[in-house]
N, C-alpha and C positions, 0 to 999 in steps of 0.2 A: 490431398497431402496431409498425412497425419502429423499432428503437433506433438512434439516430444518435449516435455518440461525440462528434462536434463540438458537439452541443447542450449538453454538460456540461463542455466544456473551457474553461479560463481561458486566453485568448490572452495572449501576451507583451505587456505594456504596459497591459493592462486594469486599471482601478482597481476592485477588488472591493468591493461593498456587499452584504453577505449578505442584507439585507432584500429585495433585488431578486432573489435566487435562491430559488426555491421549495424547501420541505422536503417537498412532496407534489405529484406530477404524476399525470396520467391513467395508470392502470395499463397496463402493457405486455401484460397477459393479461386474459382475460374470465372465467376461472373458476380454481379451485384446481387442477383437473386440467390445464388448459391451461398454467398456470404450471409444473407439474411436467414436462410434456412439453417446454416450451421450455428449462427449465433442464437437463433430461437431455440434450437435443440439444447445448446449449452445452458441457456438461461433457464429453460424448463427443468433440466436436470439439477441445476444449482438450486432452484427453488425447492425441489423435493428434498434435497440434502439439507438445505437450511431448515426446513420444517422438522426433519429428524434431529438435527443439531439442537434446535430450540427445545424439542420435547425431551431429548435425552439429558440435557442440562448438565453436561459433564465438562466439556471444553468451552473455551472462548477462542475466537479467531480474530486476529488483528492483521489487517491489510495496510501496508505502508506504501505510499506513492511519493516518489521524489523525481524531479525532472527540471530541466530548464523551462522557461516560460514558453507557452504555446505547444508543449509536447503532447497535450491531449489528456491530461489527468482527469479533468471534469467529464470529458466525453466518455472515457472508459468507465468511470464510476456510474454515470447515467445509463449507459447501454448494457454493460455487463451485469449490473446489479438491479436491473429494471424489474425483475420478477421476484425480488426478495420482499418478504412481508416486512413492512416498516417497523412493526413491533419487535422484530428480531435484529434490527440493524441500526447502527449509529454512525453518523458521518461528522467528522470534525476537521476544520481547516485552521491551521496554525500560521499566523502572520506575525507581525511585530509584537513582542511580549509587552504586557501591561506593566504598570509600576509595581503592582502587587507580585506579579510573576517574576520580576527582576530581583525581588527580595528573597527568592528561593533558589535552590540549586537548579541546573538546567533541565533536569528530568521531571521536576515537580509538576509543571502545568499539564504535561501530557499524561502523567500518572493519574490525574483526576479524571481523565476521559477514557481510561481503559475499558474495554467491553466486559460486561458481566458474563457469567457462565451461560451458555446457550445462545449467545449473541455474536454478531459479527461487528467488529469495530473497524472503521475506515479512517485513516489519517491522511488527509490531503496536505502533504508536507508534515513534518514531525520533529521530534527531538534531533533528528539528523541535521536540521538547519544549523544546529550549534557547532557542527564541524564542517559546514559547507559555506553558507553566507557569512557566518561569523569569522570563518577562516579567511575568506576573500576580503572581508571588511573588518579587520581586527579591532578597529575603533569601537565596534559594537561590544566587544568584550569588556571594555572599560566601563560601559554603562551597567554592567552586571555587578559592579562594586566588589569584585573578588579581591582578597588580600594580594598585594603585590608579590609576596613571597611565593604565591601559587600560580603566578603567571609567567613561568619560564617558557619562552617561545619555543624551545626545543622539545619541551615535555608536555605542554598543556593539551595538545591535540592527541598525543598518544595516550595520555591519561584519560581523556574523554572517550577515546575508543574503548579503553579497558572498562570504563564505567558502563558504556552502552552494552558491551558484550556480557558483562556480569549481570546487568539489569535484564537483558533478554533471556539469559540462562535461568535467572530467578523466575521469570514469568513462565518459561517453558516447564520448569519443575512444578509449577502450580496450575498447569492445565491450559495455558494460553499458547496457541499455535500462531507463530508469526511468519507472514509471507511479505517479503520486501521487493518492490518493483522500482527499478530505475528505467524510466522511459528514455531510451537513447535516441535523441533527435540530432540531426545534422545541423550545422550552422546555416547552410544554404536553405534547408527546409524551413527553419525558423524565420529566415528572412522573407520567404514567400508567404508564410502565414501572417507575419506582421503586416506586410503590404496588403494582404486580403482584409485584415481587420481594419486597416485605415481606409481602404477604398470602399468597403461595404458599410454604409451608415448603420445598419442593424448590428454590426459587430464592433462599432467604435467603442462601446462600453468595455469591451474585453482588453483594450489596449491603453497603457499608460506610458507617459514619458519615462517613468522608472524602469519599465520593461526594456526600453531601448538603451537606457544607461547601463543596465546590468549586462546587456549583450557585449559591451565593450570589455568586459572581464571574462570573456568566454574561455580563454586558455587557462586562466587561474581557476575557474570553476571545474574545468576538465581535470586539472591536476588534483583539486580537492576531492572530486568524486572518485578518481582512481585510488587515492590513498584510503578514502573512507570505505569503498567497496572491498578493497583488499583486506583491510583490518577488521571488518565487522561482518563478513559473510561466514556463517558457521553452519554446522550440520543441522542444528535445531532452529536456526533463524537465518535462512539463506537469502541472498540477494539474487534476483533475476534481472538480467539486462535485456530489456525488450526493445527490438528495433521499432522505432516510433514514426518513421517518415511516412508509412502507410497506416493511417488511423484504423481502418477496418481490420487490417492484419494484426495490429497491436491489440485490439479488443479481443480477437479470437485467441491469441496467445495467452493473454492475461486470464481470460475465462477458463481456458483449459488447465492452466497451472493451479488456479483456485480449486477446480474440480478434482484434480489429481491429489491435492493436499487433503481435501475433505474425505476422499475415499480411503485415505490411510488411517483415519480416525475410527476407533472402535465405538460405534454409536448404535444404539438400539432404543426402540420405544420402551418406556417403563412398563414393567409387568405388574398388574394389579395383585395385591395380596389375596389370600384365600378369603379373608373377611370382606375385602372390597368386592371381590367377585360375587360373593353371596348377596351383598347389598345391591349390586347391579342387577342380579337376577330378580330380586324382589321388586325393584323399581320397574324392571321390564314387564313383569307379570301384571303389575298395576296399570301400566300404560296400555298393555294389550287388551285389558278388560274394560277400559273406560268407554 
């Protein structure tokens, strides 16, 4: 079954209702062996494109992953990007902001971690936490020490959406291509994965009481995600809602979307100047006569 990126893309202007987006779709593979074959092919192709991306040194690519706990962000990053040269890839995970980070605007800490030209940057959670967890737990907003006059509850989230859209447009104009993934996990599947993490001693480290406490705010998070995805999916920085109940399927979908995006970039290996070509030929002759 061919994976079509457009099937998972949130178009600009679409009003997102997550109950209408599936958390599980027909598998893109027929067996575990076929899944491995498809993924290996995608990883190999992505590795080649990443090498070209690194050599051409024109664009930077930013992958953003957002999801509820246990949706599989770490697994996707591990499996899909397993063939990437570490020199051309940077992974950052954003959790509770530090004291220094709280003294700046909410986009500051992630700006410091943006990928350079020729590189792939991966944000495991991102500045979108500022309109997700902060919206569900507005007391966090108070810790940011923002003037009270700027904390109008009716406007603060809309203003942050505007800031994010403007920010991403700025990045696009300067050569950064942004792909945003929301891993759409069902509440029932999260329950099963939590149980698995508790019952398997080797997975205990993946589970915290905080994960369970956040589960109690499921509906509030779904509403926050709906408004966020609606407000910030644009032509140049789209959101993709990836069904995440099947981990293998989610990996194949994410991998294909990344590949499709890379193929839209006009990349080429740098051509040596006439002077450089002459120098190369001289060196070649010396090497051949040694």
